N, C-alpha and C positions, 0 to 999 in steps of 0.2 A: 525690368519689372513685370512685364506680361508674361514671362515664363513662370513666375512665382504666384499669378493670380490664381489658377486652379487650385493649388496648395493652400492659400489664404482661404479661398471659398470654402474648400472642404473642412478646414479648421474652424471656420465661422459656422458653419453649418452643424459640425459635431458639438460645438459648445452650446449652440441654439438647442439641438435635440436633447442634450443632457438636461439643461436648464428647464426645458418643457416637460420632460419627464419627472423631474422633482416636482414641479407645480402640479401636474396632473395626479401624481400620487398623493399629493397632500389634500387636494380637492376631492378625489374619488375614494379615498381610503375610509373605512368605518370610523366614527367619531369615538365610540366607547372602547374602553380597554378590553381585552381578550379575557375569558374566564380562566379558571385553573385547568378546566378540563381541555380547553383548546391549546393550552401551552405545555400540557403533559406530553411526555414522550410516547409514542405509540407506533408499533410495528408488527406487521403479521397478525393483526387482529388480538394481540395480547397486549394489556396494559401491564407494565412492570410494576410488581409490589414493592419491590427493594431497589436501592441504587446498585449499579454493578460493582462487584468487589475490587475491581482494579480498572485502570485506564486502559484505552486501547494500545497496544504495543506499537512502538515506532516502527518495527520491522514491517508491519502491514504497509506503512507508506513508503518504505524502501522498495518492496516487491512492486509496489504500483509504479514507482520511478524507473525500476529497471524495465517493467513492461512498456513504458513510455519511451525509454531510449531505444528499444528494439523496434517499436512502432514507427518511430522516426527513422530509423535507419531503413526499414522496408519503404517508407514513403521516398526516400533519397534514391533507392535501388530502381524503381520503377523507372523513371525518366532515364537513367543510366542504360537500363537494358533496352529501351527503345531505340537509342543511338549509339549502341554498343559499337557497331561495325564502322561508324564515322570516326569514333575516338581512337581506335587501334590501341597500340601500346599504352599511349599515355592515359587513356580512360581506364585501362585494366590496372595499371600502378596506382592511379588515383583511388580507385574502388578497394583496392588491397590495403592501402594505408587508411583508408576511412574504416574498413571492417577491422583492421588491427587496432585502431584506437578505440573502437566501440568494445572490442573483445578484452582488450586491457582494462578498459574501465569496468567491465563485467567481471573480470577476475578480482580487481580491487574490492569491488562490493562484496563479493563471495568470500574473500579472504578476511574481510572484516566482519563477517557473520550476518550479512544481510538476508540471507536465506535460511538461517538456523532458527527454527521456531522452539518455543518452550523454553525451559531452564537450562542453563548451562550444564553441559555433561561433563561430569568428573570421573576419574577413574576409581574403582572401588578395588579395595583389597580383595584378592580371590578367597572364597570360602574354603576352608577345608572339607575334606570328604564327609557327606552328609551321614550321620549316625544318629540312634535314638537320644544319645546323650547332647550332641548338638542340637537337635531339635528342641529337645526339653529346655536346653539352655537358652535358645532363641525366643520362645514363646513363653518362657517362665514356669515354674513348677505349680503355681497357684491357680491354674486354670481347671475349670469343670470338666469332668468327662462328658462325652456327647451323651445326649439322652438315651435311655434304654439299655446303657453299658454299664456295669459296675466297675469301679476302680480297682 
């Protein structure tokens, strides 16, 4: 039981810290509700006049996760580089397998469109050679001539 005593003490201290944090927050927090001005979104000195037309795209978060994946890979490569000579072939094979797994996951994310921004790209039918007739057909015959010119 004495082997588990530090773990139990740490668990007890963490529960006590969490409970004291909630109590202190309730005692020290302001009593009145915040005003509408304090709750309003504010960024870069500009108060928004209207709501955004659409929500944040999920692709933003996918790119952030890709960044974290490669960040974690770098964190694991530093200790490996320090003891590279001691690990010999085994260490080299292990890091190649690790890098291959991360690279395959990156390819999977890219193939699912994690890095494609904007609307979906669709193929358009190629236009025929441009002539004055095709231009008139595209913009319509009812447009006014430019100012200063007679039709």
